[in-house]
N, C-alpha and C positions, 0 to 999 in steps of 0.2 A: 617551214622554210623559215620564217621569222624568228622561230625558236633557235635552229641552226645557226642565223645571222647573230642573235642576240649573242651568242657563247664565241663568236669571232670579234675581239675590239678591233682590230686593225682592217676588217673587211670592208668595203666599198660597195654600195648599195647594188642589186643587181640590174644592171641595166636591160635586161632582158623581160623586166616586168612592165615595160613600156613598150606600146604598139611598134614605134619605129624610133629610129636616132633622129635627134633634132639637128636643126642645121645650125646656122650660125650662133656663136655667143651671143647672150643678151648685151646691148649696148658694145658691142664689140671692139669699138675705138676704146673704150678706158674699161675694158674685162681685165680684171686682175692686175690693174696698173698701179696698185697702192699697196708697198711691201708691208709684212706682218713678220716683223723680227724682233729680237732682243728682250727684255725682262717683261713680265707681266704688265707692269705700268705703260710701258712702250705699246705693247700689243693692244691694250684697251683703247690707247689715244689714236692707235690707227684705225680702231674701229668708230671713232668718235665722228660723226658726219651724217652718214645717211639717216639717222633716226630724226636728223633736224630736218631734212629734205621732207622727210613724212610729215612731219609736225606742221610744216606751212599750210598742208592741206586742211589741217585741223583748226585752222584760224585765218582762213580765207575770207574775202568781201561776205562770200554767202553766209558764213557764222555770224559774221556783225549784223546782218537783215534780222537773223532767227534770234539771236541774242537780245538786239534792241527791242525787236516786237513782244518777245517773251519777258523781258525785265519791265519795260514801261506798262504791260498789259496784267502780268500777274503778279509783279514784284519779285521777291526771291525765291519762290516757290518752283522754279526750273531749275535752279541749281543742281538739285537731284539729277535731273536730266544730263545735264552736264557733265555730273561723276560718273555717271553710269555711262553713257556713251562714251567716255574716256577709259573705262575698265575694258568696255568691249573692245577699244581699239587698241590698246596694251596687247590683250590676249590675243586678236586676230594678226597683229603687225608681228607677234613673235613667230606665229604660223609660218609668217612669209618669210621670215628669215629661215627658220627651219626648214621648209620648202628648197629653198636656196641653196641652203647650204649642203642639205643630203642629196640632191639629185643632180646641182648645177644647172637647174632650168627655173626660170620666172615663171609665174602664175600663168602667163598666157601661152609659154611652151608647153607647160607640163600639162593643162587641157587641151591643145592642139593633138598631143602624142598620146593622151589617155582617153580622149573620147572620139566617138564616131564622128565623121566630117561634116554631118549636119548639125550634130551639137555644137560643135566648134564653131561653125558660123554664128548659130544663133548665140550662144555666149559671147561672140566679137562683136556683132551687132549692139548688143545691149551694154557691151563696154564702150563702145564708140557712143554710145547715148550720153552714158554717164559722164564721159570725158566732156562733151560738147554741153551739158548742163552745166558742170566745173568752169569750162572756158566762158560760159554766159555770164557766170556770177564774177568771173575775173574782168571781162570787159568792162560792165557796169561798175563794179566797185573800183579799178583805177580810173575810168572816166570821170566818176563823182569825185573821186581823189584830187583830179588834176582839175577840174571845175572848181573845188573848194578853196586849193592853195594857189592857183594862178588864174583863176576867172577863165579858164578854156570853154567855150560851149559845150554841154554835153555829147551834141550830135558830133563834134569836131574831137572830142576827147574820145568817143567809140571809135572813131576812125583810126587815130592815132595808136590806140594799142596795139593795133596789127603791127606796129613797125617793131614791137619789142622781139622780134623773131631776132632780130640781128644782134641785140645784147645775148640772147640764149647762144647764138652762134660764137660769137666774141668769146665768152665764158668757156664754151666746150671745147674750143681751141688753143685755150690758155692753161687746160688740165680740170680733172674733176675736181681736186680739192680747192680750186678757185671757185668753182660753184658753190662747194661747201662753205667757203669761209663768208662769200657775199650773203649767202641765205642766213648763216647765223649770225652776222652783223645785222643786218637789217630784223630778224627777230628782236636781237637786243635793243634795237631803236625803238620796236614796240613794246617792248617791256617796260623799259623806261618811260614812256608817254604814257601808259596806263598806269603808271606806279603813280607818277604826279597826279593825273586826273581823280585817280581813286582817293589820293591825300585830301584832294580838295572837295570831293564830293563828300566826306565824310560819312560814310554808310553806317546803318543800324548793325553793328554786328552780331547783335543777338539774333536780328534777322534773319542774318548772312548763316550763321550756323543752322538754324531751323531749316533753310531752305535746302540743304544737304538731305534732310530727311524724306522720304516719299510721301506723297500725299493722293488720296481717292480720287481728287478730282482729276488726276490724268486720266482714269476711264470714264467718268462722269461728264466732264466739261468737253464737247468736241473741239473748241477752239482751243483750248488747252494742247489736247492730245495731237491737234493738226500741228503747231508749234512743236510740239516735243519731237513729232516724227522728224520736222523741218530741222531741230539741232541734230538728232539724230545722223540724218543724211548730211547734214554740212560737216558734222564731225567724224563718223565712221565713214570716209568716202571711198569707194570701188575703186578709184585709181589708184589710189594709195597701195591697195593690197597687190596691183603689179608693179608699181614703182618700187616699193622696199625690196621684192623678191629679185629684183633684177640689179638694183644699185649696191647689195650688200656683196655682190660678185664683183665689185671693183676691188675689193682686197684681196690680195695674194695670199690666203691661209692655205694651209697643207690639204693633202688629198687623203691622210688617213683617219679613221675613225675619231682617234684621241684628238687630233688638230681640228676636225670637224668640231667636236663638242667643245671645245675653246673657242672657237670661232662662233658658234653659237650662243655661248655664254656673254660672251662680249659686246655681239651685235644686239642680243635681247637687252642688254644693259643700257647700250646707247640708245635704243628706241623707247625703252621705259622712262628713262629721264628726260630725253626730248619730249614725250608726249604729257609728262608732267608739267612739263613748262607750259606746253599748248593748253592745259586744263587752267593753268593760272591766268592765261590770257582770255580764255573764253568766259573764265568765271568773271575777270575784271571787266569785260563788257557788259555781261546781264549784271552786275553788281552797279557798276555805272549807271545803268539804263534804271534800275532799280530805284537807287539812293536820291537820283538827279528827276526823272520824269516821273515814275509812279507816285513817289512820295510828295510830287507838287500837282498833283492831277492829271497830268500829261500822259493817258493810258492807251493812246494809239499814235505812239512814234514808232513808224516803220522805215520812212525813208531817211538815209544815211545823211542827207544835206539839210534834213530839218533836225536830226539830234543836232548837227555842227550850230546850227543857228540858234538852238536853244540852251547851248553850253553856257553862253556869255551872262546872259540875264540871269540864269539859273546857278551858276557857281562865282557870280561876279569876278570873272577874269577873261580878259580876251586870249590868255594862252591856252586855257583848255581848247577851245575849237582846233586852235591850231595844232596842237599836240594830236587833237583826235584826227585831222586831217592828213598829217604827215604820218602817222600810224596806217591809216588805212591806205597810202598811196605805198608803203613799205609793204603791205599785205599784197597788194594787187602784183607787185613787180614779183615777189617771192613767188607767189603762185603761178605765175607767168613760168617760171623757169622750171618747177616741177611739173606741171602739167604738158608741158612741150616733151619733156623725157617719158611722161607716161604714154601719151599718144605714140611715140616713137615704139615704147615696148610693148603697147597693145597690136600695133598692126604689124611689125615684125614678129612678134611671136606667134600670132594664132595664123597669119597667111604666110608668114616664112618669106614677108616681101621686103626688099629694102626699096626704103623712098628716103631722099635727103631730108635733114631735118627740118631744113627752111621751107621746103614743099608739104610736109607735114604739118608744120605751124602753119603756113597760109592757108591751108584745106581748113583746118578746124577753127582757125581765129575767123576765117570767112563764114563759114557756118554759124559760127555764135555772133557775129558782128549784126547780120542780115535782120534776125528777130530784137536785138537790143537797140539797133538804129530805128525800126519800124516803131516801137514801143516808145522811145524817146521822144520822137517827133510827133506821134499822134497822141500820146497820153501824157508826155512829159516826166517829172520826177515820181510824181506817185505810181506810176505805171512801171517804173523800172522797179519800184520797191516791191510789187507785187511779182514782178517777174524772177526778183531775186529769191524771194521767199519759194515760188512754185517750183525754181531749178533745183532748191536743195529738197525739196518733198521727192522729187523725179530721182534723185540720187538715192534718198531713202527706198523708193520703190523697187531702185535696181540692185542694192545691197544683196538680197538675197542668192543672186544670180553670179554674183563673185564671191559671197561667204560659203557657200554650200560645196562647191569643186574645193576651194582651200582646204576646208574640213575635211572632208572625204579624202583627197589624195594625202593630206598630212597623217591621216589614221590608218593608211595601207601600210601593213608591213612589207608587203612584196614589192611599193614602189618606194618606200623610206628606207627598207634595211633597218639597221639597228637605232637609226636616229628617228623613226616614226613616233609621232607625240603620244606622251604618255595617255592612258586611259581618261583620267581624271581631266586632261586638258581637251580632249575630245569631246566628253559629256559636255563641260561649261560651254565650250563655242557650240554646240547644236543647242543649248538652252539660248544661246543668245541670237543664234538663226532663227529660233522659233520666236522670240520675241519681237523681232524685226517683222517676221513674216504675220505675225498676230497684230501687231500694231497697223502694218499695210492693210490689212484686212478689214480693220476698224474703221479706218480713216476713208477706203474705200466706199463702205457700207456706209458712213456718214454723209458721204458726198452723194451718194445715189438716193439716201433716204429725204435730203434736203428738197 
């Protein structure tokens, strides 16, 4: 069947390969709402945007905690993990775009249509767990940003974060391009903040270059492995796989195979460029921690507020901690927008259930706020730092249950038709999944043996 489809350049993938027809379109209110017309440069610009919403998930407050901890404790050594996880992200996000463009389904819808109901429910519950862990990191990170900039107590800041649902609703009503514009502007602010801080820190660039090479300590040192998995969990985020496979479909590309191939090329270019920018931000956080904290003997900086406090005496400027807090708050706001959409996509896709976005947001925020508030009240700032890192490890443990369905679905000629993933991409993706599973097994074994 796949061989026949390969010889039909304008044929669409056979819908009969799926168990049942899907329900309504993913993010129905903005589905195919952005036109793709004109010369190639204009078409490429039309696809400019979704990749940056995806990139937000690769630089959220959870990334900050793991990167600060890794940089302060191990210097530049974990830069290799940041690079590796970014390569993983580029490949997996390209598969998300391929699935969406080839089938018209997001990953959640595809899993619902391809697998038995019990499997679909299990995958949904795991996806919800990942989104709760993501939301937890955003709640804590945004609350700390509010505290650092405006002196708002952490307990109150945690509660205030629930109100960001109104910002998301406002932007959704303005149109999808408005959401993308705000996200890109905030990413730009984050980039400028770190560029200035890196210039102040004046890192050892030779050490930076060496840090991008692998080290055997990743396997022999359990603490380094734990942080490495946290960085992977914070970088390759499960909810981003569901998010990207949906928001690509906001573009009104054509239905023929050549038009879909063109759309896939532009969508992949968009996400790849955006994720390279995300790598720059992630590496900057780790480099700043290594150059500022590790170099001065402060090897246990995990708390975001502690990092903020130490920047002034170590860099000799009051501007550095202010820029740090501004960037953190921008990260929290950005992550809020994308996590809201991811939660909506997962619930609607797996359950074919429509819930108003504000209801969905309040539910997930409420679930995240409870543990964040309890830890903040009982353990204070040090407790929130440990919860941040733990949330990222939870994401890493959940990753295989999002990655494996994505790889298997995009490798199927029956489901993907002529846009099936090339075998070499499938092979690389399976290696990525194997690495993630192996890392998870090693961390669990180390935890049990302690």
